C-alpha positions as CSV (number, residue, x, y, z in Angstrom):
1,M,14.7,111.3,-43.7
2,D,13.3,115.2,-42.6
3,S,9.4,114.2,-43.2
4,I,10.1,111.5,-40.4
5,K,12.2,113.8,-38.2
6,S,9.8,116.4,-38.4
7,Q,6.8,113.5,-37.5
8,I,8.8,112.3,-34.5
9,S,9.0,115.8,-32.8
10,A,5.5,116.7,-33.5
11,I,4.9,113.9,-31.4
12,D,7.4,114.7,-28.5
13,P,5.8,116.0,-25.3
14,L,8.8,117.8,-24.5
15,A,8.9,119.5,-27.6
16,N,5.5,121.2,-27.2
17,Q,6.7,122.7,-23.7
18,P,7.6,126.5,-23.4
19,T,11.3,126.9,-23.8
20,E,11.7,129.3,-20.8
21,V,10.0,128.3,-17.2
22,N,9.0,130.6,-14.3
23,S,10.3,129.0,-11.7
24,E,8.0,130.8,-8.9
25,E,4.6,130.2,-10.8
26,A,5.8,126.2,-11.3
27,L,6.7,125.3,-7.7
28,A,3.4,127.3,-6.6
29,R,1.0,124.8,-8.7
30,M,3.3,121.9,-7.1
31,L,2.2,122.9,-3.6
32,T,-1.3,123.9,-3.9
33,G,-2.2,122.3,-7.2
34,P,-3.7,118.4,-7.5
35,R,-1.2,115.9,-7.1
36,V,-1.3,114.4,-10.8
37,F,1.5,114.2,-13.1
38,S,0.8,115.5,-16.4
39,D,2.8,115.1,-19.5
40,N,-0.5,116.9,-21.7
41,N,-1.6,113.4,-22.5
42,P,-5.2,112.5,-21.1
43,T,-4.9,111.7,-17.3
44,A,-4.3,108.3,-16.3
45,T,-7.4,106.0,-14.9
46,V,-7.3,105.5,-11.2
47,V,-9.2,102.6,-10.0
48,S,-11.3,102.8,-7.2
49,L,-10.9,100.3,-4.2
50,E,-14.3,98.9,-4.6
51,D,-13.9,98.0,-7.9
52,R,-10.7,96.0,-7.0
53,R,-12.6,94.1,-4.6
54,R,-15.1,93.4,-7.5
55,R,-12.5,92.3,-9.7
56,K,-10.7,90.0,-6.9
57,A,-14.2,88.0,-6.6
58,R,-14.9,88.3,-9.8
59,I,-11.6,85.8,-10.4
60,A,-11.8,83.8,-7.3
61,G,-15.2,82.7,-8.9
62,G,-13.7,82.3,-12.1
63,L,-11.0,80.0,-10.5
64,L,-13.6,78.0,-8.5
65,L,-15.8,77.2,-11.5
66,G,-12.7,76.1,-13.4
67,A,-11.9,74.0,-10.7
68,A,-15.2,72.4,-10.2
69,A,-15.1,71.6,-14.1
70,V,-11.9,69.9,-13.6
71,T,-13.3,68.1,-10.8
72,A,-16.3,66.9,-12.7
73,G,-14.2,65.8,-15.7
74,V,-12.4,63.5,-13.8
75,L,-15.1,62.0,-12.4
76,V,-17.3,61.4,-15.4
77,A,-14.0,60.2,-16.9
78,A,-13.8,57.5,-13.8
79,N,-16.8,56.3,-14.1
80,F,-16.6,55.3,-17.9
81,G,-13.5,53.5,-17.3
82,P,-11.2,52.6,-20.0
83,L,-12.6,51.1,-23.2
84,T,-10.8,47.4,-22.7
85,T,-12.4,47.1,-19.4
86,A,-15.3,44.3,-19.1
87,P,-18.4,45.3,-18.3
88,A,-19.2,44.8,-14.3
89,P,-21.9,42.4,-13.7
90,A,-25.3,44.1,-13.4
91,V,-26.4,44.4,-10.1
92,S,-30.2,45.3,-9.1
93,V,-30.4,47.8,-6.5
94,N,-33.6,48.9,-5.1
95,S,-33.4,52.5,-4.2
96,S,-35.8,55.8,-3.9
97,E,-33.6,58.4,-5.1
98,A,-33.5,58.6,-8.9
99,T,-29.9,57.8,-10.0
100,P,-28.0,60.6,-10.9
101,T,-27.2,61.0,-14.6
102,P,-23.9,62.6,-15.6
103,S,-24.7,66.4,-17.7
104,A,-24.6,65.9,-21.5
105,S,-23.1,69.0,-21.6
106,V,-19.9,67.5,-19.8
107,S,-17.5,65.3,-22.0
108,P,-14.7,63.8,-20.6
109,T,-11.4,64.9,-22.6
110,A,-8.8,62.4,-23.2
111,T,-5.5,63.5,-21.8
112,P,-3.3,63.3,-24.8
113,S,-0.4,61.0,-24.1
114,V,2.9,62.3,-24.4
115,T,5.5,60.0,-25.7
116,P,8.9,60.5,-24.1
117,T,11.7,61.4,-26.6
118,P,14.5,58.5,-26.5
119,S,16.8,60.9,-24.6
120,S,14.5,61.1,-21.2
121,T,13.8,57.1,-21.2
122,P,16.4,54.5,-20.2
123,E,16.4,51.3,-22.2
124,A,14.9,48.2,-20.5
125,T,17.9,45.5,-19.9
126,P,17.1,42.9,-22.0
127,T,16.1,40.1,-19.2
128,T,16.3,36.7,-22.0
129,A,19.4,35.7,-23.6
130,P,20.0,36.5,-27.4
131,T,17.7,35.1,-29.7
132,Q,20.3,32.4,-31.5
133,A,20.0,31.7,-35.1
134,P,17.3,29.2,-36.3
135,A,18.3,25.8,-36.6
136,A,18.8,24.0,-39.9
137,T,15.8,22.5,-40.8
138,V,16.1,18.8,-40.9
139,P,14.4,16.7,-43.3
140,A,11.9,14.1,-41.9
141,A,14.2,11.1,-43.3
142,A,16.8,12.0,-41.5
143,T,15.3,12.5,-37.8
144,T,13.2,8.7,-38.1
145,A,14.7,6.0,-36.3
146,P,15.8,2.8,-38.7
147,V,13.8,0.2,-38.5
148,V,15.4,-2.5,-36.1
149,P,13.5,-6.4,-37.5
150,P,13.1,-7.9,-34.1
151,V,15.3,-10.7,-32.8
152,P,13.6,-14.2,-33.5
153,T,13.2,-16.3,-30.5
154,S,12.6,-19.4,-32.4
155,Q,13.6,-21.3,-35.2
156,T,12.0,-24.2,-37.1
157,F,13.1,-27.4,-38.4
158,T,10.9,-29.8,-40.7
159,F,11.2,-33.3,-41.1
160,P,12.6,-34.6,-44.6
161,D,9.5,-35.4,-47.0
162,G,8.0,-32.1,-45.5
163,H,5.2,-33.2,-43.8
164,L,5.8,-32.8,-39.9
165,S,7.2,-29.2,-38.4
166,F,7.8,-27.5,-35.0
167,T,9.5,-24.4,-33.6
168,Y,11.9,-24.6,-31.0
169,P,13.8,-21.6,-28.9
170,V,17.1,-20.1,-30.6
171,G,19.9,-21.4,-28.9
172,W,18.5,-24.9,-28.7
173,S,19.9,-27.5,-31.0
174,V,18.4,-30.5,-32.9
175,R,19.8,-34.2,-34.1
176,A,18.0,-35.7,-36.7
177,E,18.3,-39.9,-36.5
178,Q,17.2,-43.0,-38.6
179,G,14.1,-44.2,-36.9
180,P,12.6,-47.4,-36.9
181,F,10.9,-48.4,-40.0
182,D,8.9,-51.6,-41.5
183,P,8.7,-52.9,-44.6
184,P,12.3,-52.5,-45.9
185,G,12.5,-49.9,-48.4
186,T,10.8,-47.0,-45.8
187,A,13.7,-46.1,-44.0
188,E,14.0,-42.5,-45.5
189,A,10.5,-41.8,-44.3
190,S,11.2,-42.6,-40.6
191,R,13.0,-40.0,-38.5
192,I,13.7,-39.6,-34.5
193,V,14.7,-35.9,-34.0
194,T,16.4,-35.4,-30.7
195,V,16.2,-31.8,-29.3
196,F,19.0,-30.5,-26.5
197,D,18.8,-26.9,-24.5
198,G,21.0,-24.6,-24.6
199,A,23.3,-26.5,-22.2
200,G,23.1,-29.3,-24.5
201,A,21.0,-31.7,-21.9
202,E,18.3,-33.9,-24.1
203,V,14.7,-32.3,-23.5
204,A,12.6,-33.7,-25.9
205,R,12.2,-36.6,-28.8
206,I,9.5,-36.1,-31.8
207,F,9.3,-39.4,-34.4
208,N,7.7,-39.4,-37.6
209,G,7.2,-42.7,-39.6
210,N,5.5,-45.7,-40.3
211,Y,6.0,-48.1,-37.6
212,A,6.0,-47.7,-33.8
213,D,5.3,-50.4,-30.7
214,G,4.7,-49.9,-27.1
215,T,3.1,-50.9,-23.8
216,G,0.6,-50.1,-21.3
217,G,-0.6,-50.5,-17.8
218,L,-2.8,-49.2,-15.3
219,V,-2.6,-45.9,-13.8
220,D,-3.7,-43.4,-11.3
221,R,-3.3,-40.0,-13.7
222,T,-3.8,-36.6,-12.1
223,I,-3.7,-34.0,-15.0
224,L,-1.5,-31.1,-14.3
225,D,-1.7,-29.1,-17.3
226,R,-3.3,-29.4,-20.9
227,A,-4.0,-27.5,-24.2
228,L,-4.9,-28.1,-27.6
229,V,-2.5,-29.0,-30.6
230,P,-4.2,-27.0,-33.4
231,G,-1.9,-28.1,-36.0
232,V,-2.1,-32.0,-35.7
233,R,-5.3,-34.1,-36.3
234,D,-5.5,-37.9,-35.8
235,N,-6.6,-39.7,-39.1
236,S,-10.1,-40.5,-37.5
237,G,-10.8,-36.4,-37.3
238,G,-9.6,-36.8,-33.2
239,S,-8.3,-33.7,-31.5
240,V,-4.9,-34.1,-30.2
241,E,-3.4,-32.4,-27.0
242,F,-0.6,-31.4,-24.9
243,G,-0.5,-32.9,-21.6
244,F,1.6,-32.9,-18.3
245,S,0.3,-35.4,-15.8
246,S,1.1,-37.5,-12.9
247,N,0.7,-41.0,-12.8
248,Q,0.6,-43.5,-10.1
249,A,0.9,-47.3,-11.2
250,Q,-1.5,-49.7,-9.9
251,Y,-1.8,-53.7,-9.2
252,I,-3.8,-55.1,-12.0
253,P,-6.4,-57.8,-10.2
254,Y,-5.7,-61.1,-11.3
255,E,-8.9,-62.6,-12.8
256,G,-7.6,-66.1,-13.7
257,P,-7.8,-69.6,-11.5
258,A,-5.9,-69.7,-8.4
259,Y,-3.5,-71.9,-8.0
260,E,-1.9,-73.2,-4.9
261,G,0.6,-71.8,-3.2
262,M,-0.1,-68.9,-5.4
263,P,-0.3,-65.2,-3.3
264,S,-3.5,-63.4,-3.1
265,P,-3.4,-60.8,-5.7
266,R,-2.9,-56.8,-4.5
267,T,-4.9,-54.1,-5.8
268,G,-4.7,-50.5,-5.5
269,P,-1.4,-48.4,-5.8
270,A,2.0,-50.2,-6.4
271,D,5.2,-49.4,-5.3
272,G,7.4,-46.6,-5.8
273,P,7.1,-43.0,-6.8
274,P,4.6,-41.5,-9.7
275,T,5.7,-41.6,-13.3
276,Y,5.5,-37.9,-14.8
277,I,4.9,-37.8,-18.1
278,M,4.8,-34.6,-20.6
279,D,3.9,-35.4,-24.1
280,V,1.2,-35.2,-27.4
281,R,-1.4,-37.4,-27.5
282,L,-5.4,-38.2,-28.3
283,S,-7.6,-36.3,-26.1
284,S,-9.4,-39.7,-25.3
285,E,-5.7,-40.7,-24.2
286,L,-5.9,-38.0,-21.5
287,N,-8.0,-39.4,-18.5
288,A,-7.8,-38.6,-15.4
289,G,-8.3,-41.1,-12.7
290,I,-7.8,-45.0,-12.9
291,S,-7.1,-46.0,-17.0
292,S,-5.0,-47.6,-19.0
293,S,-1.8,-45.8,-19.3
294,G,-2.5,-45.5,-23.1
295,T,-0.2,-44.6,-25.8
296,N,1.1,-41.1,-27.0
297,Q,1.4,-42.9,-30.6
298,V,-0.5,-40.2,-33.1
299,R,-1.9,-42.0,-36.6
300,V,-1.0,-39.5,-39.3
301,P,-1.4,-39.8,-43.1
302,N,2.2,-40.9,-43.3
303,G,2.4,-43.3,-40.4
304,I,2.9,-42.5,-36.8
305,M,4.0,-39.1,-35.1
306,S,5.0,-38.8,-31.1
307,A,6.4,-36.3,-29.2
308,Y,7.1,-36.6,-25.4
309,A,9.6,-34.8,-23.5
310,V,13.0,-36.6,-21.6
311,F,13.6,-36.2,-18.2
312,D,16.6,-36.5,-16.6
313,P,16.8,-40.5,-16.0
314,A,19.3,-39.9,-12.7
315,K,16.7,-38.1,-10.9
316,Q,14.1,-40.9,-9.5
317,P,11.6,-40.1,-9.1
318,T,11.6,-36.7,-11.4
319,F,10.1,-34.5,-8.5
320,A,10.7,-35.0,-4.9
321,T,7.1,-34.0,-4.4
322,P,4.0,-33.2,-6.4
323,G,4.7,-29.4,-5.4
324,A,7.9,-29.4,-7.0
325,A,6.4,-30.6,-10.2
326,K,3.9,-27.6,-10.0
327,A,6.7,-25.1,-9.0
328,W,8.6,-26.2,-12.1
329,M,5.6,-25.5,-14.2
330,G,6.1,-22.2,-13.5
331,S,10.1,-22.1,-15.1
332,T,11.2,-20.8,-18.3
333,Q,12.1,-24.5,-19.6
334,Y,8.5,-25.5,-19.1
335,A,6.8,-22.6,-21.0
336,Q,9.6,-23.5,-24.0
337,L,9.0,-27.2,-23.9
338,K,5.2,-26.2,-23.7
339,A,5.2,-24.1,-26.5
340,M,7.2,-26.1,-28.7
341,F,4.7,-29.0,-28.4
342,L,1.8,-26.6,-29.8
343,S,3.7,-26.0,-32.3
344,L,3.7,-29.0,-33.8
345,S,2.2,-29.1,-37.7
346,Y,1.2,-31.7,-39.9
347,K,0.6,-30.5,-43.4
Protein backbone atom coordinates (compact mmCIF):
# COMPACT_ATOMS: atom_id res chain seq x y z
CA MET A 1 0.00 0.00 0.00
CA ASP A 2 2.90 2.43 0.70
CA SER A 3 4.30 2.04 -2.81
CA ILE A 4 0.91 2.77 -4.43
CA LYS A 5 0.39 5.76 -2.19
CA SER A 6 3.83 7.08 -3.06
CA GLN A 7 3.08 6.77 -6.82
CA ILE A 8 -0.25 8.62 -6.48
CA SER A 9 1.42 11.36 -4.46
CA ALA A 10 4.14 11.69 -7.11
CA ILE A 11 1.60 12.51 -9.86
CA ASP A 12 -0.44 14.92 -7.74
CA PRO A 13 0.26 18.40 -9.22
CA LEU A 14 -0.60 20.16 -6.02
CA ALA A 15 1.88 18.06 -4.09
CA ASN A 16 4.80 19.61 -6.07
CA GLN A 17 3.82 23.17 -5.28
CA PRO A 18 5.99 25.03 -2.73
CA THR A 19 4.51 25.00 0.66
CA GLU A 20 5.21 28.70 1.18
CA VAL A 21 3.77 31.20 -1.33
CA ASN A 22 4.81 34.85 -1.67
CA SER A 23 1.44 36.57 -1.96
CA GLU A 24 2.77 39.77 -3.50
CA GLU A 25 4.71 37.91 -6.17
CA ALA A 26 1.67 35.75 -6.98
CA LEU A 27 -0.58 38.80 -7.27
CA ALA A 28 1.89 40.53 -9.56
CA ARG A 29 1.93 37.48 -11.85
CA MET A 30 -1.83 37.39 -11.99
CA LEU A 31 -2.11 41.05 -12.96
CA THR A 32 0.79 41.29 -15.41
CA GLY A 33 1.22 37.75 -16.78
CA PRO A 34 -0.79 36.00 -19.56
CA ARG A 35 -4.29 34.90 -18.63
CA VAL A 36 -3.55 31.20 -18.94
CA PHE A 37 -4.06 28.99 -15.99
CA SER A 38 -1.65 26.19 -15.50
CA ASP A 39 -1.26 23.29 -13.15
CA ASN A 40 2.22 22.53 -14.50
CA ASN A 41 0.54 20.48 -17.30
CA PRO A 42 1.00 21.45 -20.94
CA THR A 43 -1.09 24.38 -21.96
CA ALA A 44 -4.49 23.31 -23.37
CA THR A 45 -4.90 23.64 -27.12
CA VAL A 46 -7.02 26.63 -28.14
CA VAL A 47 -8.92 26.26 -31.45
CA SER A 48 -8.99 29.39 -33.56
CA LEU A 49 -12.20 30.84 -35.08
CA GLU A 50 -11.16 29.94 -38.64
CA ASP A 51 -10.63 26.31 -37.65
CA ARG A 52 -14.07 26.24 -36.11
CA ARG A 53 -15.68 27.54 -39.34
CA ARG A 54 -13.89 24.96 -41.45
CA ARG A 55 -14.94 22.22 -39.02
CA LYS A 56 -18.61 23.27 -39.23
CA ALA A 57 -18.40 23.32 -43.03
CA ARG A 58 -16.97 19.81 -43.06
CA ILE A 59 -19.74 18.57 -40.75
CA ALA A 60 -22.45 20.20 -42.89
CA GLY A 61 -20.99 18.70 -46.07
CA GLY A 62 -20.89 15.26 -44.51
CA LEU A 63 -24.51 15.51 -43.44
CA LEU A 64 -25.51 16.66 -46.95
CA LEU A 65 -23.67 13.75 -48.57
CA GLY A 66 -25.32 11.30 -46.13
CA ALA A 67 -28.79 12.67 -46.93
CA ALA A 68 -28.09 12.44 -50.67
CA ALA A 69 -26.94 8.84 -50.30
CA VAL A 70 -30.08 7.89 -48.37
CA THR A 71 -32.30 9.60 -50.98
CA ALA A 72 -30.56 7.80 -53.83
CA GLY A 73 -30.98 4.48 -52.04
CA VAL A 74 -34.71 5.06 -51.56
CA LEU A 75 -35.17 5.98 -55.25
CA VAL A 76 -33.27 2.92 -56.45
CA ALA A 77 -35.25 0.66 -54.11
CA ALA A 78 -38.52 2.20 -55.39
CA ASN A 79 -37.45 1.57 -58.99
CA PHE A 80 -36.66 -2.06 -58.20
CA GLY A 81 -40.09 -2.54 -56.58
CA PRO A 82 -41.17 -5.55 -54.52
CA LEU A 83 -40.07 -8.96 -55.71
CA THR A 84 -43.70 -10.17 -56.05
CA THR A 85 -44.80 -7.33 -58.34
CA ALA A 86 -45.58 -8.44 -61.89
CA PRO A 87 -43.33 -6.83 -64.52
CA ALA A 88 -44.79 -3.79 -66.20
CA PRO A 89 -45.62 -4.12 -69.91
CA ALA A 90 -42.83 -3.08 -72.24
CA VAL A 91 -43.27 0.42 -73.69
CA SER A 92 -41.21 1.73 -76.57
CA VAL A 93 -40.04 5.29 -75.92
CA ASN A 94 -38.29 7.30 -78.60
CA SER A 95 -36.01 9.71 -76.83
CA SER A 96 -32.79 11.38 -77.79
CA GLU A 97 -31.56 11.36 -74.21
CA ALA A 98 -29.78 8.38 -72.79
CA THR A 99 -31.68 6.37 -70.26
CA PRO A 100 -30.15 7.01 -66.85
CA THR A 101 -28.68 3.89 -65.35
CA PRO A 102 -28.43 3.58 -61.58
CA SER A 103 -24.88 3.56 -60.35
CA ALA A 104 -23.53 0.12 -59.58
CA SER A 105 -21.99 1.45 -56.39
CA VAL A 106 -25.40 2.21 -54.90
CA SER A 107 -26.93 -0.95 -53.53
CA PRO A 108 -30.39 -0.74 -51.95
CA THR A 109 -30.29 -2.18 -48.51
CA ALA A 110 -33.44 -3.91 -47.40
CA THR A 111 -34.74 -2.48 -44.18
CA PRO A 112 -34.93 -5.26 -41.68
CA SER A 113 -38.48 -5.84 -40.55
CA VAL A 114 -39.02 -5.51 -36.85
CA THR A 115 -41.30 -8.11 -35.38
CA PRO A 116 -43.49 -6.42 -32.79
CA THR A 117 -43.58 -7.99 -29.41
CA PRO A 118 -46.83 -9.60 -28.33
CA SER A 119 -47.30 -6.93 -25.65
CA SER A 120 -47.22 -4.04 -28.18
CA THR A 121 -49.58 -5.51 -30.82
CA PRO A 122 -53.27 -5.99 -29.94
CA GLU A 123 -54.69 -9.33 -30.95
CA ALA A 124 -57.13 -9.25 -33.85
CA THR A 125 -60.73 -9.92 -32.91
CA PRO A 126 -61.96 -13.04 -34.77
CA THR A 127 -64.76 -12.26 -37.25
CA THR A 128 -65.77 -15.83 -38.01
CA ALA A 129 -67.72 -18.25 -35.93
CA PRO A 130 -65.72 -20.69 -33.88
CA THR A 131 -64.74 -23.76 -35.80
CA GLN A 132 -67.12 -26.57 -35.06
CA ALA A 133 -66.06 -30.12 -34.64
CA PRO A 134 -66.06 -32.01 -37.96
CA ALA A 135 -69.23 -33.94 -38.65
CA ALA A 136 -69.03 -37.64 -38.34
CA THR A 137 -68.48 -39.39 -41.65
CA VAL A 138 -71.64 -41.17 -42.79
CA PRO A 139 -71.19 -44.28 -44.89
CA ALA A 140 -72.25 -43.90 -48.51
CA ALA A 141 -74.81 -46.66 -48.12
CA ALA A 142 -76.60 -44.69 -45.39
CA THR A 143 -76.98 -41.56 -47.55
CA THR A 144 -78.35 -43.40 -50.60
CA ALA A 145 -82.09 -42.97 -50.92
CA PRO A 146 -84.00 -46.24 -50.92
CA VAL A 147 -85.04 -47.40 -54.37
CA VAL A 148 -88.80 -47.03 -54.66
CA PRO A 149 -90.31 -49.30 -57.31
CA PRO A 150 -92.50 -47.47 -59.81
CA VAL A 151 -96.20 -47.62 -59.16
CA PRO A 152 -97.81 -49.79 -61.87
CA THR A 153 -100.34 -48.00 -64.04
CA SER A 154 -101.69 -51.07 -65.84
CA GLN A 155 -102.48 -54.73 -65.26
CA THR A 156 -102.72 -57.68 -67.65
CA PHE A 157 -105.54 -60.07 -68.41
CA THR A 158 -104.88 -63.33 -70.30
CA PHE A 159 -107.60 -65.56 -71.73
CA PRO A 160 -107.89 -69.05 -70.18
CA ASP A 161 -106.22 -70.80 -73.11
CA GLY A 162 -103.22 -68.44 -72.80
CA HIS A 163 -103.29 -67.15 -76.41
CA LEU A 164 -104.82 -63.66 -76.23
CA SER A 165 -103.90 -61.03 -73.64
CA PHE A 166 -104.17 -57.27 -73.10
CA THR A 167 -103.42 -54.62 -70.47
CA TYR A 168 -105.88 -52.24 -68.86
CA PRO A 169 -105.53 -49.36 -66.36
CA VAL A 170 -105.19 -49.94 -62.64
CA GLY A 171 -108.55 -49.15 -61.08
CA TRP A 172 -110.46 -50.69 -63.95
CA SER A 173 -111.91 -54.22 -63.75
CA VAL A 174 -112.79 -57.09 -66.08
CA ARG A 175 -115.42 -59.84 -66.10
CA ALA A 176 -115.03 -62.99 -68.19
CA GLU A 177 -118.19 -64.83 -69.41
CA GLN A 178 -119.02 -67.74 -71.65
CA GLY A 179 -119.01 -66.79 -75.31
CA PRO A 180 -120.82 -68.33 -78.27
CA PHE A 181 -119.41 -71.62 -79.51
CA ASP A 182 -120.02 -74.25 -82.14
CA PRO A 183 -119.72 -77.21 -82.32
CA PRO A 184 -120.52 -78.58 -78.87
CA GLY A 185 -117.55 -79.27 -76.65
CA THR A 186 -115.68 -76.08 -77.62
CA ALA A 187 -117.18 -73.88 -74.90
CA GLU A 188 -113.97 -73.63 -72.93
CA ALA A 189 -112.24 -71.94 -75.88
CA SER A 190 -114.84 -69.15 -76.12
CA ARG A 191 -114.88 -66.17 -73.74
CA ILE A 192 -116.34 -62.67 -73.73
CA VAL A 193 -114.42 -60.29 -71.47
CA THR A 194 -116.24 -57.12 -70.41
CA VAL A 195 -114.09 -54.16 -69.27
CA PHE A 196 -115.34 -51.62 -66.68
CA ASP A 197 -113.81 -48.25 -65.86
CA GLY A 198 -113.10 -46.93 -62.36
CA ALA A 199 -116.71 -45.81 -61.96
CA GLY A 200 -118.02 -49.29 -62.86
CA ALA A 201 -119.35 -48.33 -66.30
CA GLU A 202 -118.95 -50.78 -69.16
CA VAL A 203 -116.47 -49.33 -71.65
CA ALA A 204 -115.28 -52.23 -73.88
CA ARG A 205 -115.73 -55.89 -74.90
CA ILE A 206 -113.08 -58.30 -76.14
CA PHE A 207 -114.02 -61.71 -77.55
CA ASN A 208 -111.94 -64.76 -78.45
CA GLY A 209 -113.52 -68.03 -79.61
CA ASN A 210 -114.30 -70.23 -82.59
CA TYR A 211 -117.67 -68.86 -83.59
CA ALA A 212 -119.07 -65.43 -84.52
CA ASP A 213 -121.52 -63.84 -86.90
CA GLY A 214 -122.60 -60.38 -87.95
CA THR A 215 -124.06 -58.19 -90.64
CA GLY A 216 -123.15 -54.98 -92.45
CA GLY A 217 -124.38 -52.20 -94.71
CA LEU A 218 -123.29 -49.22 -96.79
CA VAL A 219 -121.76 -46.26 -94.93
CA ASP A 220 -119.86 -43.07 -95.59
CA ARG A 221 -116.89 -43.46 -93.19
CA THR A 222 -114.78 -40.58 -91.82
CA ILE A 223 -111.54 -41.75 -90.18
CA LEU A 224 -110.80 -39.75 -87.01
CA ASP A 225 -107.85 -41.84 -85.71
CA ARG A 226 -106.00 -45.04 -86.59
CA ALA A 227 -102.86 -46.91 -85.46
CA LEU A 228 -101.25 -50.30 -86.08
CA VAL A 229 -101.75 -53.08 -83.47
CA PRO A 230 -98.33 -54.80 -83.57
CA GLY A 231 -99.22 -57.85 -81.42
CA VAL A 232 -101.93 -59.31 -83.68
CA ARG A 233 -101.86 -60.56 -87.28
CA ASP A 234 -104.66 -62.05 -89.34
CA ASN A 235 -104.33 -65.69 -90.45
CA SER A 236 -103.72 -64.41 -93.96
CA GLY A 237 -100.86 -62.24 -92.70
CA GLY A 238 -102.81 -59.00 -93.03
CA SER A 239 -102.14 -56.12 -90.64
CA VAL A 240 -104.56 -55.21 -87.85
CA GLU A 241 -105.34 -51.63 -86.79
CA PHE A 242 -107.07 -49.65 -84.09
CA GLY A 243 -109.53 -47.14 -85.52
CA PHE A 244 -111.98 -44.45 -84.42
CA SER A 245 -114.42 -43.36 -87.12
CA SER A 246 -117.73 -41.65 -87.85
CA ASN A 247 -120.08 -43.72 -90.05
CA GLN A 248 -123.08 -42.19 -91.81
CA ALA A 249 -125.46 -44.87 -93.11
CA GLN A 250 -126.33 -44.74 -96.83
CA TYR A 251 -129.37 -45.91 -98.76
CA ILE A 252 -128.68 -49.04 -100.75
CA PRO A 253 -129.77 -48.61 -104.37
CA TYR A 254 -132.44 -51.11 -105.46
CA GLU A 255 -131.35 -52.95 -108.56
CA GLY A 256 -134.25 -55.41 -108.98
CA PRO A 257 -137.29 -55.05 -111.27
CA ALA A 258 -139.80 -52.31 -110.50
CA TYR A 259 -143.18 -53.27 -109.14
CA GLU A 260 -146.47 -51.42 -109.43
CA GLY A 261 -146.99 -49.16 -106.41
CA MET A 262 -143.44 -49.49 -105.24
CA PRO A 263 -141.85 -46.14 -104.29
CA SER A 264 -138.85 -45.03 -106.23
CA PRO A 265 -135.57 -46.21 -104.60
CA ARG A 266 -133.70 -43.57 -102.66
CA THR A 267 -130.00 -42.89 -102.68
CA GLY A 268 -127.65 -40.87 -100.52
CA PRO A 269 -127.39 -40.52 -96.74
CA ALA A 270 -129.97 -42.29 -94.66
CA ASP A 271 -131.95 -40.39 -92.07
CA GLY A 272 -130.48 -40.22 -88.58
CA PRO A 273 -127.22 -39.22 -86.94
CA PRO A 274 -123.86 -40.90 -87.71
CA THR A 275 -122.64 -43.88 -85.73
CA TYR A 276 -119.27 -43.64 -83.97
CA ILE A 277 -117.17 -46.79 -83.88
CA MET A 278 -113.95 -47.49 -81.98
CA ASP A 279 -112.62 -51.00 -82.58
CA VAL A 280 -109.82 -53.23 -83.88
CA ARG A 281 -110.09 -54.65 -87.42
CA LEU A 282 -108.16 -55.53 -90.54
CA SER A 283 -106.57 -52.54 -92.24
CA SER A 284 -108.55 -53.42 -95.38
CA GLU A 285 -111.79 -53.01 -93.38
CA LEU A 286 -110.93 -49.44 -92.35
CA ASN A 287 -111.45 -47.44 -95.53
CA ALA A 288 -112.57 -43.81 -95.73
CA GLY A 289 -115.50 -42.80 -97.92
CA ILE A 290 -118.54 -44.77 -99.07
CA SER A 291 -117.97 -48.49 -98.64
CA SER A 292 -119.27 -51.49 -96.74
CA SER A 293 -119.46 -51.14 -93.00
CA GLY A 294 -117.38 -54.33 -92.92
CA THR A 295 -116.64 -56.32 -89.80
CA ASN A 296 -114.30 -56.20 -86.82
CA GLN A 297 -113.80 -59.96 -86.77
CA VAL A 298 -110.11 -60.90 -87.08
CA ARG A 299 -109.29 -64.54 -87.83
CA VAL A 300 -106.57 -65.92 -85.53
CA PRO A 301 -105.25 -69.51 -85.16
CA ASN A 302 -107.74 -70.49 -82.44
CA GLY A 303 -110.80 -68.90 -84.07
CA ILE A 304 -112.07 -65.32 -84.02
CA MET A 305 -110.96 -62.20 -82.16
CA SER A 306 -112.97 -59.01 -81.88
CA ALA A 307 -112.46 -55.93 -79.67
CA TYR A 308 -114.54 -52.77 -79.59
CA ALA A 309 -115.55 -49.88 -77.32
CA VAL A 310 -119.03 -49.74 -75.81
CA PHE A 311 -120.59 -46.26 -75.79
CA ASP A 312 -123.42 -45.23 -73.51
CA PRO A 313 -126.61 -46.46 -75.24
CA ALA A 314 -128.60 -43.70 -73.55
CA LYS A 315 -126.73 -41.13 -75.62
CA GLN A 316 -128.30 -40.94 -79.05
CA PRO A 317 -126.25 -39.85 -80.83
CA THR A 318 -123.11 -40.76 -78.89
CA PHE A 319 -121.63 -37.30 -79.63
CA ALA A 320 -123.85 -34.32 -80.33
CA THR A 321 -121.54 -32.96 -83.03
CA PRO A 322 -118.38 -34.04 -84.87
CA GLY A 323 -116.59 -31.36 -82.84
CA ALA A 324 -117.63 -33.06 -79.59
CA ALA A 325 -116.21 -36.36 -80.85
CA LYS A 326 -112.88 -34.72 -81.69
CA ALA A 327 -112.82 -33.05 -78.26
CA TRP A 328 -113.30 -36.46 -76.56
CA MET A 329 -110.16 -37.68 -78.34
CA GLY A 330 -108.17 -35.40 -76.02
CA SER A 331 -109.60 -36.95 -72.84
CA THR A 332 -107.91 -39.38 -70.45
CA GLN A 333 -110.52 -42.08 -71.10
CA TYR A 334 -109.86 -41.98 -74.83
CA ALA A 335 -106.12 -42.38 -74.25
CA GLN A 336 -106.71 -45.29 -71.86
CA LEU A 337 -109.02 -47.14 -74.28
CA LYS A 338 -106.64 -46.64 -77.18
CA ALA A 339 -103.67 -47.91 -75.15
CA MET A 340 -105.69 -51.00 -74.13
CA PHE A 341 -106.58 -51.89 -77.73
CA LEU A 342 -103.01 -51.31 -78.94
CA SER A 343 -101.75 -53.72 -76.23
CA LEU A 344 -103.63 -56.73 -77.65
CA SER A 345 -101.24 -59.61 -78.22
CA TYR A 346 -101.86 -63.10 -79.62
CA LYS A 347 -99.32 -65.89 -79.02
